[in-house]
C-alpha positions as CSV (number, residue, x, y, z in Angstrom):
1,X,-54.1,34.7,13.7
2,X,-52.0,31.6,13.8
3,X,-48.6,31.1,12.3
4,X,-47.7,28.4,9.8
5,X,-45.9,26.4,12.5
6,X,-47.7,24.2,15.0
7,X,-46.3,24.4,18.6
8,X,-47.3,21.9,21.3
9,X,-48.5,23.8,24.3
10,X,-46.0,23.5,27.2
11,X,-46.7,25.0,30.6
12,X,-44.2,27.9,31.5
13,X,-42.4,26.1,34.3
14,X,-42.1,22.9,32.3
15,X,-40.8,24.9,29.3
16,X,-38.3,26.7,31.5
17,X,-37.0,23.4,32.9
18,X,-36.7,21.9,29.4
19,X,-34.8,25.0,28.3
20,X,-32.4,24.7,31.2
21,X,-31.8,21.0,30.5
22,X,-31.0,21.9,26.9
23,X,-28.5,24.6,28.0
24,X,-26.9,22.1,30.3
25,X,-26.7,19.5,27.5
26,X,-25.1,22.0,25.1
27,X,-22.7,23.2,27.8
28,X,-21.7,19.6,28.5
29,X,-21.1,18.9,24.8
30,X,-18.9,22.0,24.5
31,X,-16.9,20.9,27.6
32,X,-16.4,17.4,26.3
33,X,-15.1,18.8,23.0
34,X,-12.8,21.2,24.8
35,X,-11.4,18.5,27.1
36,X,-11.1,15.8,24.4
37,X,-7.4,15.4,23.5
38,X,-6.6,16.6,20.0
39,X,-5.1,14.0,17.5
40,X,-3.2,16.4,15.3
41,X,0.1,15.3,16.8
42,X,-0.6,11.7,16.0
43,X,-0.9,12.3,12.3
44,X,1.3,15.2,11.0
45,X,0.0,16.7,7.8
46,X,2.1,15.7,4.8
47,X,3.7,12.8,6.7
48,X,2.9,9.3,5.4
49,X,3.5,6.4,7.8
50,X,6.5,4.3,6.6
51,X,8.1,7.1,4.5
52,X,11.4,8.6,5.6
53,X,13.1,11.5,3.8
54,X,16.6,11.2,2.5
55,X,19.3,13.9,2.0
56,X,19.1,13.6,-1.8
57,X,15.5,14.6,-2.0
58,X,14.1,11.0,-2.3
59,X,12.2,9.1,0.4
60,X,12.4,5.5,1.6
61,X,9.3,3.5,2.3
62,X,9.8,0.8,4.9
63,X,6.7,-1.3,5.7
64,X,5.6,-0.6,9.3
65,X,5.9,-3.7,11.4
66,X,2.4,-3.0,12.9
67,X,0.8,-2.6,9.5
68,X,-2.2,-4.9,9.2
69,X,-2.6,-7.2,6.2
70,X,-5.2,-9.7,5.1
71,X,-2.9,-12.4,3.8
72,X,-4.7,-15.6,4.9
73,X,-5.0,-17.6,8.1
74,X,-1.7,-19.1,9.3
75,X,0.6,-16.7,7.7
76,X,3.8,-15.8,9.6
77,X,4.7,-12.3,10.4
78,X,5.4,-10.2,7.3
79,X,9.1,-9.3,7.0
80,X,9.2,-5.5,6.1
81,X,10.2,-4.6,2.6
82,X,11.4,-1.2,1.4
83,X,11.8,0.9,-1.7
84,X,12.8,4.4,-2.7
85,X,10.6,7.0,-4.3
86,X,10.6,10.7,-4.9
87,X,8.3,13.3,-3.2
88,X,4.6,13.2,-4.1
89,X,3.8,9.6,-3.5
90,X,0.8,8.8,-1.3
91,X,-0.4,5.5,0.1
92,X,-3.9,4.5,-1.1
93,X,-6.6,2.2,0.4
94,X,-6.5,-1.4,-0.7
95,X,-9.7,-3.0,-1.9
96,X,-10.5,-6.7,-2.1
97,X,-12.2,-5.9,-5.4
98,X,-8.8,-5.5,-7.0
99,X,-7.9,-8.4,-9.3
100,X,-5.2,-9.5,-6.8
101,X,-7.6,-9.4,-3.9
102,X,-6.1,-9.8,-0.5
103,X,-2.7,-10.4,-1.9
104,X,-2.2,-6.7,-2.5
105,X,-0.4,-5.5,0.6
106,X,-0.1,-1.8,-0.3
107,X,-0.9,0.7,-3.1
108,X,0.7,4.1,-3.8
109,X,0.1,6.8,-6.4
110,X,1.7,10.0,-7.6
111,X,0.2,12.5,-10.1
112,X,3.7,13.1,-11.4
113,X,5.0,9.5,-11.7
114,X,2.3,6.9,-11.7
115,X,1.1,4.0,-9.5
116,X,2.7,1.3,-7.4
117,X,1.3,-2.0,-6.1
118,X,3.0,-4.3,-3.6
119,X,1.8,-7.9,-3.9
120,X,2.6,-10.7,-1.4
121,X,1.7,-14.2,-2.7
122,X,2.2,-17.6,-0.9
123,X,4.6,-19.9,-2.6
124,X,2.0,-22.7,-2.1
125,X,0.3,-21.3,-5.2
126,X,3.2,-22.8,-7.2
127,X,4.8,-25.7,-5.3
128,X,4.4,-27.5,-2.0
129,X,7.8,-27.2,-0.3
130,X,8.3,-28.8,3.2
131,X,7.1,-26.5,5.9
132,X,10.6,-26.1,7.4
133,X,12.2,-25.0,4.1
134,X,12.9,-21.4,3.0
135,X,13.2,-21.6,-0.8
136,X,14.4,-18.8,-3.0
137,X,12.6,-17.7,-6.2
138,X,15.2,-19.5,-8.4
139,X,14.4,-22.8,-6.7
140,X,11.0,-23.2,-8.3
141,X,10.6,-20.4,-10.9
142,X,12.7,-19.3,-13.9
143,X,12.6,-15.7,-15.0
144,X,10.6,-16.6,-18.2
145,X,8.1,-18.7,-16.3
146,X,7.6,-15.9,-13.8
147,X,6.9,-13.4,-16.6
148,X,4.4,-15.8,-18.3
149,X,2.8,-17.1,-15.1
150,X,2.3,-13.8,-13.3
151,X,1.8,-11.6,-16.3
152,X,-2.0,-11.7,-16.6
153,X,-2.4,-11.2,-12.9
154,X,-0.1,-8.3,-12.6
155,X,-0.8,-6.3,-15.8
156,X,-4.3,-7.6,-16.7
157,X,-3.4,-9.3,-20.0
158,X,-1.2,-12.2,-21.1
159,X,2.4,-11.1,-21.7
160,X,3.8,-12.0,-25.1
161,X,7.5,-12.3,-25.9
162,X,7.4,-9.2,-28.1
163,X,5.9,-7.2,-25.1
164,X,9.0,-7.6,-23.0
165,X,11.5,-4.7,-23.5
166,X,14.1,-6.2,-21.2
167,X,14.4,-8.7,-18.4
168,X,17.2,-9.6,-16.1
169,X,18.2,-11.0,-12.7
170,X,20.1,-9.2,-9.9
171,X,20.9,-9.7,-6.3
172,X,19.9,-7.5,-3.4
173,X,20.5,-8.2,0.3
174,X,21.5,-11.7,-0.6
175,X,18.3,-12.5,-2.5
176,X,17.8,-13.0,-6.2
177,X,15.3,-10.7,-7.9
178,X,13.5,-11.2,-11.2
179,X,13.0,-8.0,-13.2
180,X,11.3,-7.0,-16.4
181,X,9.9,-4.0,-18.3
182,X,7.0,-4.1,-20.7
183,X,6.2,-1.8,-23.7
184,X,3.0,-0.5,-22.3
185,X,4.8,1.3,-19.3
186,X,5.1,-1.5,-16.7
187,X,8.0,-2.3,-14.4
188,X,8.0,-5.4,-12.3
189,X,10.5,-6.7,-9.7
190,X,10.1,-9.8,-7.5
191,X,11.8,-12.1,-5.1
192,X,10.9,-14.9,-2.6
193,X,11.5,-14.7,1.2
194,X,10.1,-16.7,4.0
195,X,7.7,-18.6,1.7
196,X,6.2,-15.5,0.2
197,X,6.7,-14.0,-3.3
198,X,7.3,-10.3,-2.8
199,X,6.4,-8.2,-6.0
200,X,6.5,-4.5,-6.7
201,X,4.5,-3.4,-9.8
202,X,4.9,0.1,-11.3
203,X,2.7,1.5,-14.0
204,X,2.4,4.9,-15.7
205,X,0.6,6.8,-18.4
206,X,2.5,7.6,-21.5
207,X,3.2,11.2,-20.3
208,X,4.3,10.0,-16.8
209,X,6.5,7.4,-18.4
210,X,8.3,10.0,-20.5
211,X,9.1,12.4,-17.7
212,X,9.6,10.0,-14.8
213,X,11.1,6.9,-16.4
214,X,14.5,7.3,-14.7
215,X,12.8,7.7,-11.3
216,X,10.6,4.7,-11.8
217,X,13.6,2.5,-12.7
218,X,15.3,3.6,-9.5
219,X,12.2,2.7,-7.5
220,X,11.9,-0.7,-9.1
221,X,15.7,-1.4,-8.6
222,X,15.5,-0.3,-4.9
223,X,12.8,-2.8,-3.9
224,X,14.4,-5.1,-1.3
225,X,14.0,-6.9,2.0
226,X,16.5,-5.4,4.4
227,X,18.0,-7.7,7.0
228,X,16.2,-7.7,10.4
229,X,18.1,-5.8,13.1
230,X,19.1,-7.9,16.1
């Protein structure tokens, strides 16, 4: 009587040799796994690169200097930006399928608070300043022109005057920032440094907005480019 499985006939000695080779192969694989250095120490659970805890329960995100970014050929090194959030924020993968494409430098999300995008756009999109110049945002954009020009790109639809809850300018680390809030739960803050427009975009659902509005305002107002350490 034959079984339902078909076995190729192998002479006893050959079968024994093959079995020994299989044992050695399995043993080698086990030894390799045992000797391979573990990577747990390189990525501590719960720790997001760039985030540093603060005594008041918040955390500061400072863009790592070695962070990669697809921002076009010929771009200079990206000066790190920073902002403050509360616990629960996680960095998310960036996709070129996003409307802003490669101009999105980083994305973050929090189940409690909402979403954040950091966008870095070349000033050459707006005006051709001499290569040696280092203009500021107020040198070629007004606050109203920034809201109208960037609105569709940042929030997905044209921004009408009645959509703007408030808008204002302030100064952080010696740079002028343009800020505005929209009715449908958006906060935007932007500046220009080293020929780039730096923009932070925060968006929340209606529920997140109600319970986290004060925290979101703090995050938007904390967006800055700290001076480089000598």
